[in-house]
N, C-alpha and C positions, 0 to 999 in steps of 0.2 A: 381377279378374273377366274380363279380356280374355285372360289367359294360360292359363286352364284352364277347362274346361266339363264339367259332368256330363251334358249332353244328355239329360236324363231320368234314366236309370239307368246310362248308359255313362260311366264315369269315365276320363278320359285327360288326360295332361299331359306336358310336355317335361322332360327331365332337367336343364336349366339354366334359370335365370330369364332369362338372355340369353346370347348367343354373340358372340364376337369373332374369335378366331383358330382356333377348332376347325374341323377338316375334316369332322367327323361329329357329329351329335346323336342323341339317342334319344327315341323317343316311347313313353311308358308307357301301356298299355291294360289296364284292370282287367277281365280276362275269363279264362276257363279256358284252359290250354294247349291248343293245337290249334284254337282258335276262328278261323274264316275272318275276316280283317281286310283292309280296303282303305282306303287314304288317298290323297289327292290334294293337290297344291300346286304353284304356279308352272307350271301347265300340264301336269304329269306325274301319272301315276297308278300306284300299286303295289298288288298283291294278294299275299296269302300267308297262312300259318297262324301263329298267335301262338306263339312259343317259350316254354319254361318260365320264362325271365326276365321275360316279358311286356313286353320292350323291343324296339322296331322301329328299326333304324338308319336315319338320314336323312343323305344325302350333302349336305354344306354347301359343297362346293367350288364356288367361283364365285358363291355366294349374295350378292346385293347387300345393302348396309346398308338397314335399314328393317324394316317389319312384314310378315309373310307369314302368310296364313291357311292352316291345314291342316285339311281336312275328313276326318273319320274315320268309318268305318262298321264295325260288328261285330254279327253276329246280328240284323240289322234295326234296330239302334239307331245313332243318329247323334250326332256331337259336332263341335265346332270348337275349335281352339286357335290362338293367335297366337304365332308364332316371332319373337323380337326379335333382330336382327343389328345390332350396334353397332361403330363403329370401335374398334380397340384403344386402351386408355388405361391408363397406369401407375396402380396403386393400385386398380383396379376390384375390387369385391367381388361375387362371384356367389353363387348358392345352388344347391347340389346338391340337387335336389328329390326325388330317389329315396332318397338316404341321409340327407336332412334335416340338412344341415350347411352352414355358410358356407364359401366358398372364397376364400382370400387367395393371390394369385399362383398360382391354380389348384390350391392344396393345401388340404385340410381344415383349418379353424380353429375350435376350440372356445373361445369367450371365457369366461374366468374372471376375475371382478373384483368391485369394489364401486364405490360412487359417490364421485367426487372432484370438486373444484370449481376447482382451480387447479394451477399447475405443481408446487408443493410437495407437495400431496397425491397427485398423479399419480406423482411420484418415490417417495413413501412406499409407494404401492400396488405399484409395480414392485419395490421392495425386499423385499416379502414374497411375491413370486412370481406376482402377478397379470399377465395378459397382455392383458386386454380390459376395462378399467374404463369406467364411464359418467361423463361430465362433465356436470353439470347446472347451468344458469343460469336463474334465475327472476326476473330484474329487467328493467327497460326496456333495450332493445338500444342502450346508449350506447357511446361510444368505449372507456370503461373495461371494460365487459363484453366488448366485442370483443377487446380486448387480453388479457383473462383467458382467453378461449377459445383465442386464438392461442398464448398461453404454455403452456397445458395441452397443446395439440396438439404444439407444438415439443418439450416435455418428453417426451411419449409417443414421438415419433419418435426422440429421442436414446436412450431406454431400450428401444426395440424393441417398444413397445406399440401396439395399435390401440384407438381410442376410439369408443364410441357417444356422439354429441353430443346432449344433451337440452336444447333451448331452449324454455322454456314460461313466459312471463310470466303468473303466476297472476292479476295484476290485469286481464288482458285475456280472462278466461275467457268472458265474454259478448259481447266485441267481436271477432267472428270475422274481420271484414275486416282490422282492424289486426293481429290475431294472425297471420293468414296472411301478411300483407305483411312483418312483421318476421321470421317464420320463413323465408320464401323469401329475404329479404335475407341472413340468416345462412348459409343453404345455398349461395347464390351466392358468398358471400365465402370459404367454406372448403371447397367441394366438391373442389378439386384438392389439398388438403393430403394428403400420403401417410399420415398417421396416422388418417384417418377410416375407421371400420369401418361405421357405420350412423347413421341419424338417428332418434332417439326423438322422435316428434312429439306424443304425448299420453300422459299418465299417469292411470290410474284414471278413465276416463270413465264417468259414470253417466247421461248424457243427451246430446242433440245428436249421436247416433251417425251419423245420415245425413250431417250436415255433415262429420263426421270422415272419412268415406269420400272426400269431395271433397278434403279437406286431404291425405290420403295420396296421392291421385292427383296433386295439384299439386306435392308435393315430389318424387315419382317423375319427373314430367315435367321438373322443374328439374335433377334429377341422377339419370339412369337408371343410374348406375354404382355406387350404394350402396343397400342395403336400407332400407326404411322400417319402423320398429319401433313397436309400440303395446303398452303395458302395461295390462292390464285388472285389475279387482278384483271380488271377490264380496261386497262389503259391502252386504248387505241386498237385493241383486237377483239375484245369481248370473249365470250365462251366459244370455243371451237370444238369441232367433233373430235379432234385428237386428244383433247383433255379427258374425254371419256375412257381413253385407253390407259390412263394412269391409275394404278391400283392402290391409291391411298385409302386408308380406313376412315379418316376424318378429313373433310375438305371445308374450306371457307373461301369467301370472295371479298376482296377489297373493292369498294366503289371508286 
């Protein structure tokens, strides 16, 4: 919610979920071609007319690491977005928010896969051509589970795969504090592994949605270099307005 804002009816967002080595970013403004637009950040202001692409280039040369607020105005409507600049890190996974695709090594990556749980199943998934399986662990975060996750990640790296890691101990569904503590311990332990694609933090939530927003934020703060993934379902309740308050980076919906 801090990276894109509708500002009433003005929709605007940045073309990357975060920036590292880029010399230029792009600000998308959802308005007709030719609309007068102005935006300001870091003490500078720019005015112009919106091109057909609806993208306004932003010079990132010399931009310090951190969070930078960009204020945007168009046709009397205002909005703010936050630009995140992070130090470069090997294995970082960004989101191209204009084309709606993950970026691995700054190249588009479309994950195709199924769910595996250990090194053997990951190798089997690689053998049938998958490139981005999900590894799910739903037990207490013991040494054995930790080694199974590590083994699956190592196998994925050897096979050239990227993995979405899903740790959710179903026994802790109502113990939010312990669940979050174990999830963050897992993220801290494996966030630098080169095979990590994303963190799946919750599957099929039907309640406690406001708490889930805080969980997504906590994981993103612990590891800003990988997307946070939430899988929804429509079993009996469908999509509700509250779900829009959850700040997952990647979302899916089970039928």
